[in-house]
N, CA, C and O atoms as CSV, one atom per row, in Angstrom:
chain,resi,resn,atom,element,x,y,z
A,1,MET,N,N,58.289,11.595,-13.981
A,1,MET,CA,C,57.885,12.244,-14.842
A,1,MET,C,C,58.950,12.590,-15.782
A,1,MET,O,O,59.746,13.483,-15.495
A,2,SER,N,N,59.027,11.902,-16.966
A,2,SER,CA,C,59.997,12.100,-17.789
A,2,SER,C,C,60.084,13.115,-18.722
A,2,SER,O,O,61.150,13.487,-19.211
A,3,GLU,N,N,58.791,13.665,-19.036
A,3,GLU,CA,C,58.888,15.145,-19.820
A,3,GLU,C,C,59.064,15.985,-18.846
A,3,GLU,O,O,58.832,15.824,-17.648
A,4,LYS,N,N,59.689,17.334,-19.668
A,4,LYS,CA,C,59.671,18.504,-18.821
A,4,LYS,C,C,58.706,19.572,-18.975
A,4,LYS,O,O,58.729,20.308,-19.961
A,5,ASP,N,N,57.687,19.712,-17.854
A,5,ASP,CA,C,56.367,20.118,-17.821
A,5,ASP,C,C,56.624,21.538,-17.660
A,5,ASP,O,O,56.973,21.967,-16.560
A,6,ASP,N,N,56.405,22.713,-19.193
A,6,ASP,CA,C,56.806,23.928,-18.905
A,6,ASP,C,C,55.424,24.851,-18.489
A,6,ASP,O,O,55.428,26.029,-18.846
A,7,PHE,N,N,54.660,24.510,-18.004
A,7,PHE,CA,C,53.452,25.131,-17.395
A,7,PHE,C,C,54.020,25.835,-16.350
A,7,PHE,O,O,54.595,25.268,-15.421
A,8,ASP,N,N,53.878,27.214,-16.454
A,8,ASP,CA,C,54.380,28.148,-15.407
A,8,ASP,C,C,53.241,28.740,-14.457
A,8,ASP,O,O,52.748,29.864,-14.553
A,9,LEU,N,N,52.998,27.982,-13.739
A,9,LEU,CA,C,52.076,28.379,-12.513
A,9,LEU,C,C,51.895,29.737,-11.925
A,9,LEU,O,O,50.785,30.166,-11.607
A,10,GLN,N,N,53.183,30.513,-11.764
A,10,GLN,CA,C,53.314,31.701,-11.445
A,10,GLN,C,C,53.014,32.612,-12.243
A,10,GLN,O,O,52.947,33.808,-11.958
A,11,LEU,N,N,52.721,31.904,-13.763
A,11,LEU,CA,C,52.100,33.048,-14.880
A,11,LEU,C,C,50.825,33.069,-15.116
A,11,LEU,O,O,50.184,33.997,-15.610
A,12,PHE,N,N,50.336,31.752,-14.664
A,12,PHE,CA,C,48.963,31.056,-14.673
A,12,PHE,C,C,47.960,32.430,-14.217
A,12,PHE,O,O,47.899,32.685,-13.014
A,13,LEU,N,N,47.246,33.230,-15.120
A,13,LEU,CA,C,46.303,34.303,-14.702
A,13,LEU,C,C,45.720,34.211,-13.615
A,13,LEU,O,O,46.028,34.877,-12.626
A,14,PRO,N,N,44.485,33.083,-13.675
A,14,PRO,CA,C,44.065,32.889,-12.475
A,14,PRO,C,C,44.678,32.737,-11.291
A,14,PRO,O,O,44.137,33.311,-10.346
A,15,TYR,N,N,45.889,31.977,-11.024
A,15,TYR,CA,C,46.567,32.050,-9.902
A,15,TYR,C,C,47.171,33.206,-9.537
A,15,TYR,O,O,47.276,33.454,-8.336
A,16,LEU,N,N,47.747,34.249,-10.662
A,16,LEU,CA,C,48.421,35.282,-10.290
A,16,LEU,C,C,47.293,36.324,-9.752
A,16,LEU,O,O,47.522,36.967,-8.728
A,17,LEU,N,N,46.022,36.485,-10.492
A,17,LEU,CA,C,44.958,37.329,-10.062
A,17,LEU,C,C,44.747,37.063,-8.445
A,17,LEU,O,O,44.790,37.839,-7.490
A,18,ASN,N,N,44.539,35.863,-8.522
A,18,ASN,CA,C,44.287,35.214,-7.076
A,18,ASN,C,C,45.382,35.704,-5.631
A,18,ASN,O,O,45.075,36.198,-4.546
A,19,GLN,N,N,46.716,35.316,-6.200
A,19,GLN,CA,C,47.592,35.769,-5.376
A,19,GLN,C,C,47.548,37.319,-5.197
A,19,GLN,O,O,47.286,37.740,-4.070
A,20,ALA,N,N,47.782,38.217,-6.218
A,20,ALA,CA,C,47.362,39.396,-5.769
A,20,ALA,C,C,46.077,40.124,-5.154
A,20,ALA,O,O,46.076,41.247,-4.651
A,21,ALA,N,N,45.110,39.366,-5.277
A,21,ALA,CA,C,44.042,39.504,-4.424
A,21,ALA,C,C,44.223,39.611,-3.001
A,21,ALA,O,O,44.107,40.540,-2.201
A,22,GLU,N,N,44.560,38.330,-2.906
A,22,GLU,CA,C,44.978,37.920,-1.467
A,22,GLU,C,C,46.096,38.814,-0.731
A,22,GLU,O,O,45.809,39.371,0.328
A,23,GLU,N,N,47.212,38.927,-1.231
A,23,GLU,CA,C,48.019,39.840,-0.633
A,23,GLU,C,C,47.499,41.334,-0.697
A,23,GLU,O,O,47.789,42.128,0.199
A,24,SER,N,N,46.762,41.672,-1.729
A,24,SER,CA,C,46.611,43.050,-1.481
A,24,SER,C,C,45.459,43.275,-0.443
A,24,SER,O,O,45.324,44.359,0.125
A,25,SER,N,N,44.573,42.125,-0.203
A,25,SER,CA,C,43.525,42.709,0.988
A,25,SER,C,C,43.829,42.556,2.212
A,25,SER,O,O,43.102,43.105,3.040
A,26,LEU,N,N,45.056,41.721,2.695
A,26,LEU,CA,C,45.479,41.528,3.705
A,26,LEU,C,C,45.749,42.606,5.100
A,26,LEU,O,O,45.571,42.332,6.287
A,27,ALA,N,N,46.230,43.887,4.501
A,27,ALA,CA,C,46.331,44.819,5.255
A,27,ALA,C,C,44.690,45.334,5.490
A,27,ALA,O,O,44.269,45.476,6.638
A,28,PHE,N,N,44.107,45.510,4.696
A,28,PHE,CA,C,42.454,46.022,4.794
A,28,PHE,C,C,41.969,45.221,5.894
A,28,PHE,O,O,41.502,45.713,6.921
A,29,GLN,N,N,42.103,43.762,5.631
A,29,GLN,CA,C,41.386,42.593,6.247
A,29,GLN,C,C,41.645,42.925,7.720
A,29,GLN,O,O,40.687,42.859,8.490
A,30,ARG,N,N,42.659,43.221,8.108
A,30,ARG,CA,C,43.304,43.274,9.444
A,30,ARG,C,C,42.746,44.555,10.116
A,30,ARG,O,O,42.671,44.602,11.344
A,31,VAL,N,N,42.394,45.483,9.425
A,31,VAL,CA,C,41.644,46.819,10.159
A,31,VAL,C,C,39.908,46.433,10.403
A,31,VAL,O,O,39.312,46.706,11.445
A,32,TYR,N,N,39.433,45.917,9.501
A,32,TYR,CA,C,38.121,45.932,9.332
A,32,TYR,C,C,37.719,44.610,10.316
A,32,TYR,O,O,36.601,44.529,10.825
A,33,LYS,N,N,38.701,43.650,10.508
A,33,LYS,CA,C,38.662,42.544,11.291
A,33,LYS,C,C,39.026,42.897,12.912
A,33,LYS,O,O,38.388,42.423,13.852
A,34,SER,N,N,39.981,43.666,13.031
A,34,SER,CA,C,40.340,44.064,14.567
A,34,SER,C,C,39.574,45.457,14.829
A,34,SER,O,O,39.785,45.697,16.018
A,35,ARG,N,N,38.956,46.266,14.403
A,35,ARG,CA,C,38.289,47.342,14.634
A,35,ARG,C,C,36.845,47.001,14.954
A,35,ARG,O,O,36.311,47.181,16.048
A,36,TYR,N,N,36.246,46.462,13.814
A,36,TYR,CA,C,34.739,46.042,14.020
A,36,TYR,C,C,34.197,44.439,14.081
A,36,TYR,O,O,33.037,44.028,14.116
A,37,GLY,N,N,35.305,43.785,14.079
A,37,GLY,CA,C,35.223,42.431,14.046
A,37,GLY,C,C,34.297,41.790,12.873
A,37,GLY,O,O,33.411,40.982,13.148
A,38,MET,N,N,34.578,42.225,11.506
A,38,MET,CA,C,33.846,41.852,10.725
A,38,MET,C,C,34.521,40.910,9.687
A,38,MET,O,O,35.738,40.969,9.516
A,39,LEU,N,N,33.686,39.985,8.947
A,39,LEU,CA,C,34.305,39.408,7.978
A,39,LEU,C,C,34.155,39.866,6.507
A,39,LEU,O,O,33.706,41.004,6.369
A,40,ARG,N,N,34.427,39.239,5.496
A,40,ARG,CA,C,34.922,39.744,4.182
A,40,ARG,C,C,33.412,40.476,3.686
A,40,ARG,O,O,33.174,41.665,3.474
A,41,THR,N,N,32.514,39.286,3.593
A,41,THR,CA,C,31.132,39.756,2.822
A,41,THR,C,C,30.491,40.842,3.907
A,41,THR,O,O,29.683,41.626,3.408
A,42,GLU,N,N,30.754,40.984,5.344
A,42,GLU,CA,C,30.238,41.805,6.082
A,42,GLU,C,C,30.642,43.222,6.000
A,42,GLU,O,O,29.955,44.103,6.518
A,43,TRP,N,N,32.011,43.528,5.205
A,43,TRP,CA,C,32.378,44.918,5.056
A,43,TRP,C,C,31.742,45.120,3.757
A,43,TRP,O,O,31.297,46.263,3.653
A,44,ARG,N,N,31.541,44.334,2.667
A,44,ARG,CA,C,31.013,44.434,1.448
A,44,ARG,C,C,29.903,44.959,1.321
A,44,ARG,O,O,29.577,45.749,0.434
A,45,VAL,N,N,29.043,44.437,2.465
A,45,VAL,CA,C,27.311,44.568,2.386
A,45,VAL,C,C,27.451,46.206,3.141
A,45,VAL,O,O,26.724,47.158,2.858
A,46,LEU,N,N,28.287,46.213,3.889
A,46,LEU,CA,C,28.529,47.815,4.737
A,46,LEU,C,C,28.948,48.732,3.700
A,46,LEU,O,O,28.451,49.855,3.610
A,47,PHE,N,N,29.906,48.273,2.853
A,47,PHE,CA,C,30.226,49.244,1.654
A,47,PHE,C,C,29.058,49.537,0.548
A,47,PHE,O,O,28.958,50.634,-0.002
A,48,HIS,N,N,28.123,48.359,0.263
A,48,HIS,CA,C,26.917,48.649,-0.761
A,48,HIS,C,C,26.033,49.680,-0.214
A,48,HIS,O,O,25.441,50.569,-0.826
A,49,LEU,N,N,26.038,49.383,1.203
A,49,LEU,CA,C,24.801,50.184,1.801
A,49,LEU,C,C,25.434,51.794,1.845
A,49,LEU,O,O,24.702,52.756,1.614
A,50,GLY,N,N,26.512,51.905,2.088
A,50,GLY,CA,C,27.479,53.176,2.243
A,50,GLY,C,C,27.108,53.877,1.086
A,50,GLY,O,O,26.586,54.988,1.002
A,51,ILE,N,N,27.468,53.025,0.130
A,51,ILE,CA,C,27.718,54.147,-1.345
A,51,ILE,C,C,26.249,53.986,-1.833
A,51,ILE,O,O,25.857,55.089,-2.212
A,52,TYR,N,N,25.334,53.081,-1.962
A,52,TYR,CA,C,23.927,53.261,-2.685
A,52,TYR,C,C,23.101,53.656,-2.007
A,52,TYR,O,O,22.245,54.307,-2.606
A,53,GLY,N,N,22.897,53.486,-0.406
A,53,GLY,CA,C,22.091,53.606,0.428
A,53,GLY,C,C,20.863,52.285,0.489
A,53,GLY,O,O,21.116,51.096,0.296
A,54,ARG,N,N,19.650,52.808,0.775
A,54,ARG,CA,C,18.749,51.750,0.941
A,54,ARG,C,C,18.994,50.464,-0.085
A,54,ARG,O,O,19.399,50.719,-1.220
A,55,MET,N,N,18.836,49.562,0.169
A,55,MET,CA,C,18.859,48.128,-0.680
A,55,MET,C,C,18.447,47.047,-0.205
A,55,MET,O,O,18.566,46.891,1.010
A,56,THR,N,N,17.901,46.088,-0.938
A,56,THR,CA,C,17.731,44.931,-0.596
A,56,THR,C,C,18.995,43.530,-0.411
A,56,THR,O,O,20.162,43.707,-0.763
A,57,ALA,N,N,18.647,42.575,0.016
A,57,ALA,CA,C,20.008,41.770,-0.241
A,57,ALA,C,C,19.979,41.285,-1.345
A,57,ALA,O,O,21.018,40.951,-1.914
A,58,THR,N,N,18.985,41.167,-1.793
A,58,THR,CA,C,19.032,40.354,-3.552
A,58,THR,C,C,19.794,41.612,-4.374
A,58,THR,O,O,20.310,41.236,-5.426
A,59,GLU,N,N,19.904,42.618,-4.159
A,59,GLU,CA,C,20.297,43.756,-5.015
A,59,GLU,C,C,21.741,43.817,-4.586
A,59,GLU,O,O,22.534,43.969,-5.516
A,60,ILE,N,N,22.328,43.719,-3.188
A,60,ILE,CA,C,23.354,43.434,-2.805
A,60,ILE,C,C,24.213,42.207,-3.335
A,60,ILE,O,O,25.338,42.374,-3.806
A,61,GLY,N,N,23.883,41.531,-3.276
A,61,GLY,CA,C,24.040,39.880,-3.811
A,61,GLY,C,C,24.269,40.273,-5.365
A,61,GLY,O,O,25.402,40.169,-5.833
A,62,GLN,N,N,23.267,40.694,-6.108
A,62,GLN,CA,C,23.506,41.273,-7.603
A,62,GLN,C,C,25.090,41.697,-7.826
A,62,GLN,O,O,26.072,41.136,-8.313
A,63,ARG,N,N,24.862,42.801,-7.302
A,63,ARG,CA,C,26.141,43.831,-7.279
A,63,ARG,C,C,27.254,43.446,-6.841
A,63,ARG,O,O,28.332,43.666,-7.393
A,64,ALA,N,N,27.075,42.799,-5.742
A,64,ALA,CA,C,28.374,42.086,-5.107
A,64,ALA,C,C,28.730,40.913,-5.877
A,64,ALA,O,O,29.886,40.511,-5.747
A,65,ARG,N,N,27.829,40.191,-6.778
A,65,ARG,CA,C,28.339,38.665,-7.287
A,65,ARG,C,C,28.599,37.808,-6.053
A,65,ARG,O,O,29.607,37.102,-6.014
A,66,THR,N,N,27.799,37.839,-5.122
A,66,THR,CA,C,27.932,37.020,-3.979
A,66,THR,C,C,26.704,36.283,-3.451
A,66,THR,O,O,25.665,36.860,-3.131
A,67,HIS,N,N,26.946,34.646,-3.367
A,67,HIS,CA,C,25.432,34.180,-3.080
A,67,HIS,C,C,24.830,34.416,-1.812
A,67,HIS,O,O,25.398,34.653,-0.746
A,68,LYS,N,N,23.473,34.312,-2.081
A,68,LYS,CA,C,22.479,34.769,-1.058
A,68,LYS,C,C,22.720,34.853,0.141
A,68,LYS,O,O,22.675,35.829,0.890
A,69,THR,N,N,23.127,33.216,0.431
A,69,THR,CA,C,23.341,32.818,1.644
A,69,THR,C,C,24.506,33.559,2.267
A,69,THR,O,O,24.270,33.874,3.434
A,70,LYS,N,N,25.385,33.831,1.938
A,70,LYS,CA,C,26.682,34.569,2.174
A,70,LYS,C,C,25.903,35.744,2.511
A,70,LYS,O,O,26.000,35.918,3.726
A,71,ILE,N,N,25.174,36.625,1.970
A,71,ILE,CA,C,24.814,37.926,1.952
A,71,ILE,C,C,23.850,37.783,3.331
A,71,ILE,O,O,23.975,38.492,4.329
A,72,SER,N,N,23.031,36.889,3.186
A,72,SER,CA,C,22.197,36.686,4.275
A,72,SER,C,C,22.429,36.478,5.549
A,72,SER,O,O,21.620,36.841,6.403
A,73,ARG,N,N,23.644,35.822,5.866
A,73,ARG,CA,C,24.470,35.736,7.110
A,73,ARG,C,C,25.143,37.015,7.371
A,73,ARG,O,O,24.925,37.360,8.532
A,74,ALA,N,N,25.871,37.839,6.735
A,74,ALA,CA,C,26.383,39.151,6.907
A,74,ALA,C,C,25.288,40.027,7.186
A,74,ALA,O,O,25.553,40.871,8.042
A,75,VAL,N,N,24.164,40.069,6.722
A,75,VAL,CA,C,23.088,40.971,6.665
A,75,VAL,C,C,22.296,40.776,8.176
A,75,VAL,O,O,21.702,41.673,8.775
A,76,GLN,N,N,22.454,39.349,8.627
A,76,GLN,CA,C,22.193,39.183,10.003
A,76,GLN,C,C,23.104,39.352,11.133
A,76,GLN,O,O,22.701,39.489,12.289
A,77,ARG,N,N,24.455,39.341,10.760
A,77,ARG,CA,C,25.367,39.643,11.785
A,77,ARG,C,C,25.557,41.085,12.189
A,77,ARG,O,O,25.743,41.555,13.312
A,78,LEU,N,N,25.450,41.802,10.770
A,78,LEU,CA,C,25.472,43.128,11.084
A,78,LEU,C,C,24.268,43.988,11.582
A,78,LEU,O,O,24.369,45.151,11.973
A,79,ALA,N,N,22.941,43.149,11.507
A,79,ALA,CA,C,21.774,43.842,12.269
A,79,ALA,C,C,21.898,43.703,13.668
A,79,ALA,O,O,21.537,44.537,14.498
A,80,GLU,N,N,22.545,42.362,13.941
A,80,GLU,CA,C,22.603,42.057,15.598
A,80,GLU,C,C,23.497,42.949,16.197
A,80,GLU,O,O,23.275,43.358,17.337
A,81,ARG,N,N,24.525,43.313,15.539
A,81,ARG,CA,C,25.307,44.436,16.095
A,81,ARG,C,C,25.191,45.920,15.845
A,81,ARG,O,O,26.049,46.793,15.975
A,82,ARG,N,N,23.782,46.015,15.407
A,82,ARG,CA,C,23.334,47.398,15.038
A,82,ARG,C,C,24.070,48.469,13.894
A,82,ARG,O,O,24.060,49.700,13.889
A,83,PHE,N,N,24.608,47.658,13.088
A,83,PHE,CA,C,25.149,48.387,11.865
A,83,PHE,C,C,24.217,48.600,10.872
A,83,PHE,O,O,24.380,49.521,10.073
A,84,LEU,N,N,23.046,47.704,10.805
A,84,LEU,CA,C,22.074,47.982,9.702
A,84,LEU,C,C,20.547,47.888,10.304
A,84,LEU,O,O,20.257,47.216,11.294
A,85,ARG,N,N,19.927,48.416,9.793
A,85,ARG,CA,C,18.290,48.181,10.098
A,85,ARG,C,C,17.550,47.696,8.895
A,85,ARG,O,O,17.710,48.139,7.758
A,86,ARG,N,N,16.695,46.713,9.258
A,86,ARG,CA,C,16.174,46.023,8.254
A,86,ARG,C,C,14.309,46.366,8.215
A,86,ARG,O,O,13.662,46.117,9.233
A,87,ASP,N,N,13.793,46.783,7.303
A,87,ASP,CA,C,12.302,47.038,7.274
A,87,ASP,C,C,11.700,46.162,6.621
A,87,ASP,O,O,12.111,46.070,5.465
A,88,PRO,N,N,10.659,45.283,6.972
A,88,PRO,CA,C,9.847,44.905,5.617
A,88,PRO,C,C,9.649,45.523,4.664
A,88,PRO,O,O,9.710,46.752,4.700
A,89,ASP,N,N,9.360,44.859,3.558
A,89,ASP,CA,C,8.401,45.665,2.359
A,89,ASP,C,C,6.829,45.548,2.705
A,89,ASP,O,O,6.256,44.531,3.096
A,90,GLU,N,N,6.319,46.693,2.495
A,90,GLU,CA,C,4.870,46.904,2.621
A,90,GLU,C,C,3.773,45.857,2.059
A,90,GLU,O,O,2.752,45.447,2.612
A,91,ARG,N,N,4.354,45.525,0.671
A,91,ARG,CA,C,3.811,44.867,-0.384
A,91,ARG,C,C,4.458,43.265,-0.316
A,91,ARG,O,O,3.798,42.336,-0.781
A,92,ASP,N,N,5.629,43.064,0.225
A,92,ASP,CA,C,6.003,41.565,-0.109
A,92,ASP,C,C,7.001,41.470,1.230
A,92,ASP,O,O,8.116,41.978,1.350
A,93,ARG,N,N,6.257,40.662,2.202
A,93,ARG,CA,C,6.858,40.150,3.469
A,93,ARG,C,C,8.040,39.848,3.253
A,93,ARG,O,O,8.841,40.049,4.165
A,94,ARG,N,N,8.458,39.342,2.131
A,94,ARG,CA,C,9.610,38.198,2.031
A,94,ARG,C,C,10.629,39.193,1.911
A,94,ARG,O,O,11.735,38.886,2.357
A,95,VAL,N,N,10.483,40.303,1.408
A,95,VAL,CA,C,11.696,41.368,1.058
A,95,VAL,C,C,12.005,42.157,2.262
A,95,VAL,O,O,11.143,42.211,3.139
A,96,GLU,N,N,13.133,42.784,2.420
A,96,GLU,CA,C,13.476,43.656,3.859
A,96,GLU,C,C,14.262,44.794,3.033
A,96,GLU,O,O,15.100,44.505,2.179
A,97,HIS,N,N,13.998,45.788,3.285
A,97,HIS,CA,C,14.877,46.983,2.605
A,97,HIS,C,C,16.139,46.889,3.979
A,97,HIS,O,O,15.889,46.608,5.151
A,98,LEU,N,N,17.171,47.138,3.531
A,98,LEU,CA,C,18.239,47.333,4.774
A,98,LEU,C,C,18.830,48.840,4.399
A,98,LEU,O,O,18.815,49.266,3.244
A,99,GLU,N,N,19.196,49.365,5.187
A,99,GLU,CA,C,19.788,50.697,5.671
A,99,GLU,C,C,20.803,50.677,6.784
A,99,GLU,O,O,20.624,49.983,7.785
A,100,LEU,N,N,21.943,51.489,6.603
A,100,LEU,CA,C,22.617,51.802,7.810
A,100,LEU,C,C,22.198,52.597,8.674
A,100,LEU,O,O,21.499,53.581,8.432
A,101,THR,N,N,22.632,52.201,9.891
A,101,THR,CA,C,22.191,52.817,11.096
A,101,THR,C,C,23.351,53.923,11.243
A,101,THR,O,O,24.325,53.979,10.494
A,102,PRO,N,N,23.084,54.861,12.403
A,102,PRO,CA,C,24.206,55.972,12.313
A,102,PRO,C,C,25.352,55.161,12.995
A,102,PRO,O,O,26.439,55.735,13.067
A,103,THR,N,N,25.274,54.221,13.375
A,103,THR,CA,C,26.761,53.463,13.724
A,103,THR,C,C,27.499,52.587,12.555
A,103,THR,O,O,28.705,52.372,12.429
A,104,GLY,N,N,26.504,52.186,11.808
A,104,GLY,CA,C,27.011,51.702,10.610
A,104,GLY,C,C,27.547,52.823,9.606
A,104,GLY,O,O,28.618,52.690,9.014
A,105,LEU,N,N,26.991,53.575,9.510
A,105,LEU,CA,C,27.304,54.636,8.820
A,105,LEU,C,C,28.748,55.304,9.207
A,105,LEU,O,O,29.516,55.651,8.310
A,106,ALA,N,N,29.058,55.457,10.516
A,106,ALA,CA,C,30.389,55.863,11.057
A,106,ALA,C,C,31.273,54.785,10.616
A,106,ALA,O,O,32.355,55.069,10.103
A,107,ALA,N,N,30.911,53.592,10.770
A,107,ALA,CA,C,31.931,52.656,10.341
A,107,ALA,C,C,32.364,52.381,9.212
A,107,ALA,O,O,33.526,52.004,9.064
A,108,TYR,N,N,31.371,52.539,8.024
A,108,TYR,CA,C,31.287,52.899,6.346
A,108,TYR,C,C,32.556,53.657,6.403
A,108,TYR,O,O,33.604,53.237,5.915
A,109,ARG,N,N,32.405,54.967,7.115
A,109,ARG,CA,C,33.112,56.260,6.652
A,109,ARG,C,C,34.220,56.000,7.299
A,109,ARG,O,O,35.179,56.602,6.815
A,110,ASP,N,N,34.514,55.223,8.361
A,110,ASP,CA,C,35.971,54.750,9.054
A,110,ASP,C,C,36.732,53.866,7.808
A,110,ASP,O,O,37.672,54.270,7.123
A,111,LEU,N,N,36.229,52.886,7.738
A,111,LEU,CA,C,36.828,51.715,6.690
A,111,LEU,C,C,36.768,52.558,5.178
A,111,LEU,O,O,37.614,52.222,4.349
A,112,ARG,N,N,36.055,53.347,4.905
A,112,ARG,CA,C,36.199,53.808,3.753
A,112,ARG,C,C,37.610,54.554,3.346
A,112,ARG,O,O,38.372,54.403,2.391
A,113,ALA,N,N,37.621,55.426,4.494
A,113,ALA,CA,C,39.127,56.216,4.705
A,113,ALA,C,C,40.359,55.187,4.665
A,113,ALA,O,O,41.435,55.487,4.146
A,114,VAL,N,N,40.132,54.107,5.185
A,114,VAL,CA,C,41.209,53.280,5.560
A,114,VAL,C,C,41.592,52.402,4.062
A,114,VAL,O,O,42.675,51.992,3.646
A,115,ALA,N,N,40.310,52.327,3.524
A,115,ALA,CA,C,40.213,51.439,1.922
A,115,ALA,C,C,40.953,52.471,0.863
A,115,ALA,O,O,41.647,52.011,-0.044
A,116,GLN,N,N,40.765,53.880,1.032
A,116,GLN,CA,C,41.322,54.562,0.234
A,116,GLN,C,C,42.751,54.687,0.525
A,116,GLN,O,O,43.559,54.887,-0.383
A,117,GLU,N,N,43.117,54.572,1.818
A,117,GLU,CA,C,44.624,54.340,2.121
A,117,GLU,C,C,45.336,53.152,1.397
A,117,GLU,O,O,46.420,53.302,0.834
A,118,CYS,N,N,44.707,52.033,1.441
A,118,CYS,CA,C,45.219,50.927,1.102
A,118,CYS,C,C,45.201,51.079,-0.349
A,118,CYS,O,O,46.249,50.844,-0.949
A,119,ASP,N,N,44.226,51.416,-0.964
A,119,ASP,CA,C,44.185,51.675,-2.647
A,119,ASP,C,C,45.538,52.415,-3.274
A,119,ASP,O,O,46.196,51.992,-4.224
A,120,ALA,N,N,45.816,53.750,-2.426
A,120,ALA,CA,C,46.758,54.367,-2.699
A,120,ALA,C,C,48.207,53.767,-2.367
A,120,ALA,O,O,49.178,53.833,-3.121
A,121,TRP,N,N,48.177,53.217,-1.199
A,121,TRP,CA,C,49.529,52.111,-1.230
A,121,TRP,C,C,49.632,51.097,-2.125
A,121,TRP,O,O,50.752,50.847,-2.571
A,122,LEU,N,N,48.644,50.425,-2.498
A,122,LEU,CA,C,48.678,49.491,-3.542
A,122,LEU,C,C,49.407,49.845,-4.925
A,122,LEU,O,O,50.026,49.012,-5.588
A,123,VAL,N,N,49.248,51.206,-5.272
A,123,VAL,CA,C,49.399,51.638,-6.827
A,123,VAL,C,C,50.785,52.655,-6.397
A,123,VAL,O,O,51.348,53.240,-7.322
A,124,ARG,N,N,51.190,52.798,-5.282
A,124,ARG,CA,C,52.264,53.902,-4.653
A,124,ARG,C,C,53.457,53.473,-5.679
A,124,ARG,O,O,54.329,54.341,-5.681
A,125,ASP,N,N,53.721,52.478,-6.477
A,125,ASP,CA,C,54.990,52.215,-7.456
A,125,ASP,C,C,54.660,52.280,-8.998
A,125,ASP,O,O,55.455,52.075,-9.916
A,126,LEU,N,N,53.409,52.587,-9.088
A,126,LEU,CA,C,52.758,52.708,-10.524
A,126,LEU,C,C,52.733,54.344,-10.707
A,126,LEU,O,O,52.586,55.172,-9.808
A,127,SER,N,N,52.893,54.556,-11.932
A,127,SER,CA,C,52.459,55.857,-12.500
A,127,SER,C,C,51.011,55.992,-12.705
A,127,SER,O,O,50.266,55.011,-12.683
A,128,PRO,N,N,50.587,57.231,-12.910
A,128,PRO,CA,C,49.092,57.280,-13.060
A,128,PRO,C,C,48.598,56.658,-14.484
A,128,PRO,O,O,47.435,56.273,-14.604
A,129,ASP,N,N,49.288,56.598,-15.278
A,129,ASP,CA,C,48.834,56.141,-16.426
A,129,ASP,C,C,48.783,54.461,-16.298
A,129,ASP,O,O,47.921,53.808,-16.885
A,130,GLU,N,N,49.923,53.793,-15.371
A,130,GLU,CA,C,49.940,52.344,-15.427
A,130,GLU,C,C,48.919,52.276,-14.129
A,130,GLU,O,O,48.526,51.127,-13.924
A,131,THR,N,N,48.487,53.114,-13.349
A,131,THR,CA,C,47.199,52.458,-12.300
A,131,THR,C,C,45.907,52.958,-13.124
A,131,THR,O,O,44.882,52.577,-12.561
A,132,GLY,N,N,45.709,53.551,-14.056
A,132,GLY,CA,C,44.413,53.592,-14.775
A,132,GLY,C,C,44.442,52.275,-15.934
A,132,GLY,O,O,43.408,51.690,-16.255
A,133,GLN,N,N,45.697,51.952,-16.447
A,133,GLN,CA,C,45.732,50.912,-17.323
A,133,GLN,C,C,45.136,49.661,-16.334
A,133,GLN,O,O,44.258,48.885,-16.712
A,134,LEU,N,N,45.712,49.621,-15.141
A,134,LEU,CA,C,45.569,48.354,-14.454
A,134,LEU,C,C,44.166,48.503,-14.050
A,134,LEU,O,O,43.542,47.452,-13.910
A,135,ARG,N,N,43.563,49.589,-13.840
A,135,ARG,CA,C,41.992,49.334,-13.114
A,135,ARG,C,C,41.178,49.276,-14.426
A,135,ARG,O,O,40.198,48.534,-14.363
A,136,ARG,N,N,41.373,49.878,-15.548
A,136,ARG,CA,C,40.784,49.066,-16.614
A,136,ARG,C,C,40.621,47.977,-17.141
A,136,ARG,O,O,39.555,47.539,-17.574
A,137,LEU,N,N,41.990,47.289,-17.147
A,137,LEU,CA,C,41.952,45.817,-17.674
A,137,LEU,C,C,41.464,45.003,-16.457
A,137,LEU,O,O,41.199,43.826,-16.700
A,138,LEU,N,N,41.315,45.396,-15.287
A,138,LEU,CA,C,40.883,44.446,-14.135
A,138,LEU,C,C,39.289,44.422,-14.345
A,138,LEU,O,O,38.617,43.392,-14.301
A,139,VAL,N,N,38.681,45.989,-14.628
A,139,VAL,CA,C,37.577,46.048,-14.816
A,139,VAL,C,C,36.926,45.082,-16.084
A,139,VAL,O,O,35.900,44.414,-15.956
A,140,ARG,N,N,37.513,45.138,-16.968
A,140,ARG,CA,C,37.282,44.149,-18.282
A,140,ARG,C,C,37.453,42.858,-18.011
A,140,ARG,O,O,36.664,42.046,-18.494
A,141,LEU,N,N,38.299,42.524,-17.357
A,141,LEU,CA,C,38.321,40.825,-16.742
A,141,LEU,C,C,37.312,40.382,-15.759
A,141,LEU,O,O,36.886,39.227,-15.743
A,142,ALA,N,N,36.918,41.334,-14.912
A,142,ALA,CA,C,36.082,40.804,-13.902
A,142,ALA,C,C,34.474,41.089,-14.862
A,142,ALA,O,O,33.390,40.606,-14.537
A,143,GLY,N,N,34.673,41.806,-15.826
A,143,GLY,CA,C,33.295,41.941,-16.774
A,143,GLY,C,C,32.201,41.879,-16.097
A,143,GLY,O,O,31.115,41.965,-16.670
């Protein structure tokens, strides 16, 4: 290549956001994987049910912006391990209402505490103003 390419991959925003996301999620991933054998979509389903209560898989997929197939697999695995209960809808048998079991609720509370610790660790070198600004900007970018 004869011309100098001045594209800086390290400053390309999608690349940079992905690198930050991967790096920031590693510590949390080690915990939910080692303690509960969960995959990423599974802890997200667990958290949606822990935060919002009874929901359908479709509602979780919309909130989490995750494909229904991934949500369905996660729901199946969590149900098999008795973290959640599936109740068929009385009017539409294609729909199931999902709810955490006591085991699932305990796992959610445990992982929520770890998530809060991870969150605090990530912003440890930022001022409160910088932390607020970072959160606001990321929310805007996530749209």
